[in-house]
N, C-alpha and C positions, 0 to 999 in steps of 0.2 A: 852884738859880738864880735869879741874879736876871735882873731885869728886860734885855731888852737890842736894840738898835738892827740891825732890819733892812735892810741896807742892797742898795745893789745887787755889789755885788761876794761877799753874800752869795747871790746872787743866783745869778749866777753857777756857784755849785756844785754849782745842781741843777737846772740850765736844761735838762740834758739828759737828764734823766730821767726815763720819760712818766710825766702823768700831769701832768704842766707846764701849769699854768692859758696862756691865751690871754687878755692884756692888756698892760697897761704895766705898768710895773714898779712906777709908785706906785699906781696900783693897785692889784694886789700887797702892797704896802708898807703903805700905809693902811690893807687889812681883814685885817690879820695884829698878834696878840697877843705874841710873840716873848718868851719862848724858849719856850714853849709852843703857841701857836697859830700858823703860818702860812700862807695861804693858797694855798702851793706845796711839793713836797715839804720838809722843815724841815731848813734848816739843822746843827739845835744839837742833830740826835736825839743824837747820837754822846757830844756834850758831857753831855748826859741821858743816859745809858745807865750810860758812867762816875761820874759823880756821883750815881747812885739803887740803879744796878747790882747786884744781883752773883754772880759766876760761878758756875756749878751744877757743884760739885766731891763727884764720886761717891763716894770715898774718905772726905768729912769732911759728908757736904748728910745733914740727917738727914729732908728732905724726901720723906715717902710720902705718896701720898693713892691709894685704891681708885677709881678710875671710876667716873665717877656714874652710876650704872643705873637709874633712877628717872623715871619717865614724867611729864613734863610737858608741861601744858595748864596755859594760862590765858589767859582771855576779853579780851577782846577790846574791851570796853565800860567799861572803868574810865575815871575823867574824865583822871587822868590820861597815856595812852595817847591821850586823843580831842583832845588837846592839839593836836594841827596831824598835817597827812597825811606821809605818807612811804613808799617804793612796795614799799619791804623789812625793817619797820619791825616791830619782837620786841618783846612786850610786857614794860615792864622786872621782871617778879616769877615770869618765866622764867628772866631775866638774874640774879637776884638768888636766886636758887637753887643755879647755877654760883658767883657770887660766894661764896658764904656756905660749897659745898664744897672749891671748890679753893682760898681764899688764908686768913690769917687778918688780922685785923685790923693797921691800917700796911703792911699789902702797899701796891703800888702795881701799877694795871688801866693797862695800855697799852691802848689801841682807837685800835688802827691808823688806822681808817678811818673812827671818827664819825660815821656817816651822818644816823641822826635824833636821837643824843644818847642814847639809852634804855640804854645804858651805865653814863652820866654820872647818872644818873637813879639807876638801882639799885645802882650803888657807892656814891650819898651814903643812900640810902635803909637802906642795908646796916650805915650806922654808929650809925644811932638803935640806942637800948636801947629800944626798942616796933616792934622790926622785926617782922613777921607773922612770919617765918620765922626755924628756928632750925635751925644745922648739923645733920646726921642726925651719930648714933654718938656723942655726946663728950656 
């Protein structure tokens, strides 16, 4: 998707959604980097899904993955984890295990809440050839 300009008309499309921020339209627009990040419910999400998503079709889709059934126990002393505080932060190494299990290279990972940013850190680290983890059963 190409960069877009977030307008007041775009904000009006999502203004009634729970969680719309308290602030001026100008501030919300200034804090946004559309179409990927907006400081409000993203009015471009439908376009993003249409452009990048693939509808699941049980008859033709060959995706199959057993549930992840291993203990996930990662410490909270890693320097990247300690870079900033966040009340519900999960260690990125724990997230990496799920990403490597449930996705394949090139998949898009949607982090709808994007709280601490650890899913973004984990997905970027999963792209590196020297990742510390390997997908099981392959």
